[in-house]
N, C-alpha and C positions, 0 to 999 in steps of 0.2 A: 447861444448857450445850449439849447436843447439839441442842436445838431452835433455839437461836440460830445455831449453825453451819449448820444446815440452811437456815434463813431467809436468811442472808447468801449462801450458795452458790446458792440458788435465784434470788435477786434478781440476782446477778452473771451467772449463766448466762442468765437471761431477757433482761437488758439487752444482753449480748454477742450473743445470737442475733437480737435486733431490729436491732442495728446492722449485723450481717452481712447480714441480709435486706434492709435498706434500701439497702445498697451494691450488692448483687447484682442486684436487680431493675431492669428498664428503667424510667426515669422517665416515659416517654411512654406506657406501656401502660395506665395508669389503675388504678382500684381493683380491677378484676377479677383482676389478678395477685395481689393481696394477700388475697383472701377466704379461701382455703384456710388460709394460715398464720395469719390472724387467728382463725379458728375453732379451730385447734389450740392457739394461745396461750390462748384463752379456756378450753379444756378443761383446760389446765395450771393456769391461775389458779383455776378453780373447784375442781379437785381439791386443790390446795395449800391453798386457804382452807378447804375442808371438813375437811381434816386439822388445820389450825392452830386453827380455831375450834370443832372437834368438831361439825361440821354434816354428818355423813355420812348424811343422810336421803334420802328418796325424791326430794325436789326437786333436790338436787345430782346425784343419779344420772341423773335425767331430763334435766337441763341438759347433763350430760356426753354422754349418748347423743345428744341433739338436735344439739349442736355437732359431734360426730363424724360424724353423717350429713350435716350441712350442709357440713362440710369435705370429705367424700368426694365430695359432689355438685359442689362448685366446683372439683375437680381438672381438670375439662374445660377450664377457662379458663387453666390453666398452659401456658406455651409449652414445647415439647419441648426437651430438652437435645441440642444438635447436636454437642457435643464427644465424646460416647461413641458416636455412630452412625458406622458405616463408610462 
């Protein structure tokens, strides 16, 4: 019962965050704006699937580490938020 609630909550949260991301980003900026968030979504999906299917081995850990590094690298393509700057 708890696993099914976790799955439903995870899918709803992931779907809502993808919709918010799509509405927030500039449509003309291209794929480079999305690379960091795509990598972080993949980390989330790999981590959840490793938990769900009991695949917490070295391959899933290496993939999570790789996508975290890749997402951190692509943060240089994010545009700065001008709302918070003085």
